[in-house]
Each structure stands twice: as structure tokens, then as C-alpha cells.
C-alpha positions as CSV (number, residue, x, y, z in Angstrom):
1,M,-11.9,-40.3,-64.5
2,L,-14.1,-38.0,-66.2
3,P,-16.8,-39.7,-68.1
4,P,-15.6,-40.0,-72.0
5,E,-18.6,-37.7,-73.1
6,V,-17.2,-35.1,-70.7
7,I,-14.0,-35.6,-72.1
8,A,-15.0,-35.4,-75.6
9,A,-17.0,-32.4,-74.9
10,I,-14.7,-30.0,-73.4
11,A,-12.1,-31.3,-76.2
12,E,-14.5,-29.8,-78.8
13,E,-14.9,-26.6,-76.6
14,L,-11.2,-26.4,-76.9
15,A,-11.1,-27.1,-80.7
16,E,-13.8,-24.6,-81.2
17,A,-11.7,-21.6,-78.9
18,D,-8.6,-22.8,-81.3
19,R,-10.6,-22.0,-84.3
20,T,-12.1,-18.7,-83.0
21,H,-9.2,-17.7,-80.9
22,G,-11.4,-17.4,-78.0
23,V,-11.3,-18.5,-74.3
24,I,-13.3,-20.7,-72.3
25,P,-14.1,-21.2,-68.6
26,R,-11.7,-23.2,-66.5
27,I,-12.2,-27.0,-66.6
28,T,-11.4,-27.2,-62.8
29,A,-14.0,-24.4,-61.9
30,R,-16.5,-26.7,-64.0
31,H,-15.2,-30.0,-63.0
32,P,-13.2,-29.7,-59.7
33,E,-12.3,-33.7,-59.6
34,A,-10.7,-33.5,-62.8
35,T,-7.1,-35.2,-62.8
36,V,-4.0,-34.8,-64.7
37,E,-4.9,-38.1,-66.4
38,D,-8.2,-36.5,-67.5
39,S,-6.3,-33.5,-69.1
40,Y,-4.1,-35.6,-71.2
41,A,-7.1,-37.6,-72.2
42,I,-8.7,-34.4,-73.3
43,Q,-5.6,-33.2,-75.1
44,G,-5.5,-36.5,-76.7
45,V,-8.8,-36.4,-78.3
46,W,-8.3,-32.5,-79.7
47,R,-5.1,-33.8,-80.8
48,D,-6.8,-36.5,-82.6
49,K,-9.4,-34.2,-84.2
50,A,-6.6,-32.1,-85.6
51,L,-4.8,-35.0,-87.1
52,A,-8.2,-36.2,-88.5
53,V,-8.4,-33.2,-90.4
54,G,-4.8,-33.4,-92.1
55,R,-2.7,-31.3,-89.4
56,R,0.9,-33.3,-89.4
57,L,2.5,-33.4,-85.9
58,V,6.2,-32.3,-86.1
59,G,7.4,-32.7,-82.3
60,R,6.2,-32.1,-78.6
61,K,6.7,-29.2,-76.4
62,I,7.7,-29.6,-72.8
63,G,6.7,-26.6,-70.4
64,L,7.2,-25.7,-66.6
65,T,10.7,-27.1,-66.6
66,S,12.4,-24.1,-64.9
67,K,11.7,-22.4,-61.6
68,A,11.1,-19.1,-63.4
69,M,8.0,-20.8,-64.9
70,Q,7.0,-22.6,-61.9
71,Q,6.9,-19.4,-60.4
72,A,5.4,-17.4,-63.0
73,T,2.3,-20.0,-63.2
74,G,2.3,-21.5,-59.5
75,I,2.5,-24.9,-61.3
76,T,5.3,-27.2,-60.1
77,E,5.6,-30.0,-62.3
78,P,6.4,-30.3,-65.9
79,D,3.7,-30.9,-68.8
80,Y,3.9,-31.7,-72.4
81,G,1.8,-31.0,-75.4
82,V,2.2,-31.5,-79.1
83,M,3.3,-29.4,-81.8
84,F,2.0,-29.2,-85.7
85,D,3.5,-28.3,-88.8
86,D,1.7,-25.3,-89.3
87,T,2.8,-23.4,-86.0
88,V,6.5,-23.6,-87.1
89,Y,7.9,-20.2,-88.2
90,P,11.4,-19.2,-89.3
91,T,13.3,-16.3,-87.6
92,G,12.4,-12.9,-89.4
93,A,8.5,-14.0,-89.7
94,E,5.6,-11.9,-89.2
95,I,3.3,-13.5,-86.8
96,P,-0.6,-12.8,-87.2
97,V,-1.5,-11.9,-83.6
98,D,-5.0,-12.8,-83.9
99,H,-4.2,-16.5,-84.3
100,F,-3.7,-16.6,-80.7
101,S,-5.3,-15.9,-77.2
102,N,-3.3,-14.4,-74.2
103,V,-0.2,-13.9,-76.3
104,R,3.0,-14.6,-74.8
105,I,6.6,-15.3,-75.8
106,E,9.3,-17.8,-74.1
107,V,12.9,-18.3,-74.7
108,E,13.8,-21.7,-75.2
109,L,16.2,-24.4,-76.9
110,A,14.6,-26.9,-79.5
111,F,16.0,-30.4,-80.2
112,V,15.8,-32.5,-83.4
113,L,16.2,-36.3,-82.8
114,K,18.3,-38.4,-85.2
115,E,16.8,-41.7,-83.6
116,P,14.1,-42.8,-81.5
117,L,14.2,-42.4,-77.7
118,E,12.5,-44.6,-75.6
119,G,12.2,-45.1,-71.5
120,P,11.6,-46.3,-68.7
121,D,15.0,-45.5,-67.8
122,C,16.3,-42.9,-70.3
123,T,19.0,-40.6,-69.2
124,L,20.4,-37.2,-70.0
125,E,23.4,-39.1,-71.7
126,D,20.8,-41.2,-73.6
127,A,18.9,-38.1,-74.7
128,L,22.3,-36.5,-75.9
129,A,23.0,-39.3,-77.9
130,A,19.8,-39.5,-79.6
131,I,19.7,-35.6,-80.3
132,D,20.8,-34.7,-84.3
133,Y,21.4,-30.9,-83.0
134,A,20.0,-28.0,-81.0
135,V,18.4,-24.9,-82.4
136,P,17.5,-21.8,-80.5
137,A,13.5,-21.2,-80.3
138,L,10.9,-18.9,-79.1
139,E,7.7,-20.5,-77.9
140,I,4.5,-18.6,-78.4
141,L,2.1,-19.2,-75.8
142,N,-1.9,-19.5,-76.6
143,S,-4.1,-19.9,-73.8
144,H,-7.6,-20.8,-74.5
145,I,-8.4,-21.2,-71.0
146,E,-9.1,-18.3,-68.8
147,L,-5.7,-17.7,-66.6
148,E,-7.2,-16.5,-63.5
149,G,-7.0,-19.7,-61.0
150,R,-5.7,-22.1,-63.7
151,T,-4.2,-25.4,-62.7
152,I,-2.0,-27.7,-64.2
153,V,-5.1,-29.8,-65.2
154,D,-6.4,-26.5,-67.0
155,T,-2.9,-26.1,-68.7
156,I,-2.3,-29.7,-70.0
157,A,-5.9,-30.3,-71.5
158,D,-5.4,-26.7,-73.4
159,N,-2.2,-28.7,-75.1
160,A,0.1,-27.2,-72.4
161,A,-0.6,-23.7,-73.8
162,Y,1.2,-24.2,-76.9
163,G,0.4,-22.1,-80.0
164,A,3.5,-21.8,-82.1
165,M,7.3,-21.5,-82.1
166,V,10.1,-19.6,-84.0
167,L,13.2,-21.3,-84.8
168,G,16.6,-19.6,-85.3
169,D,18.9,-20.7,-88.3
170,V,22.1,-21.9,-86.1
171,R,22.4,-25.7,-85.2
172,K,24.7,-27.1,-82.8
173,R,25.3,-31.0,-82.1
174,P,25.5,-31.5,-78.3
175,D,29.0,-32.3,-78.5
176,E,30.0,-28.8,-80.1
177,I,28.6,-26.6,-77.3
178,D,28.2,-26.7,-73.6
179,L,24.1,-26.3,-73.8
180,R,23.8,-25.4,-70.2
181,W,25.6,-22.2,-71.0
182,V,23.6,-21.0,-73.7
183,P,22.3,-17.2,-73.0
184,G,18.9,-15.8,-73.9
185,V,18.6,-12.0,-74.0
186,L,14.9,-11.3,-74.8
187,S,13.9,-7.7,-76.0
188,R,11.0,-6.2,-77.1
189,N,10.6,-3.0,-79.1
190,G,14.3,-2.5,-78.3
191,E,14.0,-2.9,-74.6
192,I,15.4,-5.9,-72.6
193,E,12.7,-7.8,-70.7
194,E,14.0,-10.9,-69.9
195,T,17.6,-12.6,-69.7
196,G,18.2,-16.1,-68.6
197,V,20.6,-19.3,-69.5
198,A,19.5,-22.7,-70.6
199,A,20.9,-24.6,-67.5
200,G,17.7,-23.1,-65.7
201,V,15.9,-25.9,-67.3
202,L,16.1,-28.8,-65.0
203,G,20.1,-28.2,-64.8
204,H,20.3,-29.0,-68.6
205,P,18.1,-28.2,-71.3
206,A,18.2,-31.8,-72.8
207,T,17.0,-33.2,-69.2
208,G,13.6,-32.8,-70.5
209,V,13.9,-34.6,-73.4
210,A,14.8,-37.8,-71.1
211,W,11.9,-37.1,-68.9
212,L,9.4,-36.9,-71.7
213,A,10.9,-40.3,-73.0
214,N,10.3,-41.7,-69.8
215,K,6.7,-40.2,-69.3
216,F,5.9,-41.4,-73.1
217,H,7.1,-45.3,-71.8
218,Q,4.2,-45.2,-69.3
219,H,1.7,-44.8,-72.3
220,G,3.5,-47.4,-74.3
221,A,5.0,-44.8,-76.7
222,R,8.5,-43.2,-77.6
223,L,9.7,-40.4,-79.3
224,E,10.7,-40.7,-82.8
225,A,13.5,-39.7,-85.0
226,G,13.1,-36.4,-86.7
227,E,10.8,-35.0,-83.9
228,I,11.3,-31.5,-82.5
229,I,11.4,-31.5,-78.8
230,L,10.9,-27.9,-77.6
231,A,12.7,-28.1,-73.9
232,G,10.8,-25.7,-71.8
233,S,11.7,-21.8,-71.2
234,F,14.6,-20.7,-68.9
235,T,12.9,-17.1,-68.9
236,R,9.3,-16.0,-67.7
237,P,6.9,-15.3,-70.5
238,V,6.8,-11.8,-71.9
239,W,3.3,-10.3,-73.3
240,V,3.2,-9.4,-76.9
241,E,0.8,-7.2,-78.4
242,R,0.3,-6.4,-82.4
243,D,3.2,-4.2,-83.8
244,D,5.7,-5.5,-81.2
245,S,9.0,-6.6,-82.7
246,V,10.9,-9.4,-80.8
247,L,14.4,-10.1,-80.7
248,C,16.5,-12.6,-78.5
249,D,20.3,-13.2,-78.5
250,Y,21.3,-16.7,-77.7
251,G,25.1,-15.8,-78.0
252,P,27.2,-18.4,-80.0
253,M,23.7,-19.9,-81.2
254,G,22.5,-16.6,-82.8
255,V,19.6,-14.5,-82.8
256,I,15.8,-15.0,-83.5
257,E,13.9,-12.0,-84.5
258,C,9.8,-11.6,-85.2
259,R,7.3,-9.3,-85.5
260,F,3.7,-9.5,-84.4
261,V,1.3,-8.1,-87.0
């Protein structure tokens, strides 16, 4: 692994980039020997700094769970990051575009847990039993590391490129709807940009929740009741700019709208 002082220095670079909405050079360009374990260590130091100044963790994001996203990024394995309370917006929100870097938006479902979920052998059925409800969500990507040549190591260290999420107001229990067939039709300024269906995420959008519980078990941790799990995009990311209006139609799970200002 990278020396602790290097991990701490990179975490501070990323924290500063988050504060200034800037972009830093790729970690893998400067440290080609860096591993996935290093990147999660960097993310962990950055997370702990945020918690130390009073931010509150509300959940986890899972990324790169669909073929669409893997092809868009050239990265072939899922990753995860953390979500804080000050990054959650309701549908209808006006979102300051200057708060983010390399701003893109993705179509996802989020799940809220009603009970803890723990590996090492967590299945889709276990995840569905632990989920209180599903809710439509848009993820706002926020990349503080230059995109050209980026690898999974760079992405994970940068909190899996998570910036914020916009939550819808329709909630469904897993036994109320076949979550695989929830659609997403994403429009920007009135023009359809992306379409997809939730089964594009690992065959079932809650499969990622089970994957994350098993991944956490490797680090002696578990997912807790009340946490929001953002399950991964089933469309490619769409670039957005100031004054863009975004609308996503999730069929039986309603509509999300937001505007970037």
C-alpha cells in the first residue's frame, strides 16, 4: 500500500478540491503503484475529515453496476462511496452548479433499509427483506480528479465521483412493484437524452445492496437501519450546465424534476 503520509496528503488534496470545486491530477499518473485498497483508504481519510467537522453520514452510493456505466467509464467492477446529509435534494430543487466539478447526472433507484444488513453471504432475497422502501433518485456526479485516463483507483479515492442526489417522492415497498422493470426516461431542457430500465443494474437494482453488504463484511462493517443506498445508474451519465432543467419519468414511481442554477 501507499505510505500513510501519502494517503493522508492525497485525501487533503481531495478535501481542498471539494471545498474549491477544483480538479486535481490523476492519482494513478503520480502513483502508478496505487491499488484499490489504497483508494478506499484515501476515501476513508477524506470521509473521517468530513465527519470530524460535523457532516452527517446518511448512506452509501454504489457505482458502475450496469453495462451502460461500465462502457461509459471503461471500468468493469462496482465501487462505493459515502453520502452526507447536506448532499440530498428533494424533487423540484434548484441546484447550484458551481458546487460541483465535471457535472453529470444519472438515473437510479435508492433504497432505505429498515434493518441492518450484513455479509458475508448476503443474497438478493436478504437485501429485499431488509429494505423498507425504494424511491427514484438522480445522482449528480462530482469528479475532482481529471477524467482523461482515469482508473477505478482514481474514481474510488474521489468518493466514487458522488456529488449529490435528488430524491423523488414516490415510495414503494419491494413487494408492491417489480423493481426490475422500473423505467427511466431522462430529459434535459425538454429533449430525451437517455432511457433505461432498472434491471440493467446487475439484473435487479437491489442486487447491489447485497453486494455492498458482502463487501463491507470484508472490513468488519455492516449496513445499518435507516441508511439510504443509492444502487447505481441504469443509464449513461448526461452532462449538465447552468440553466439546464432536468426531468426524469420513472413511470409508476413518478417524476423527478430539478434545475441547475
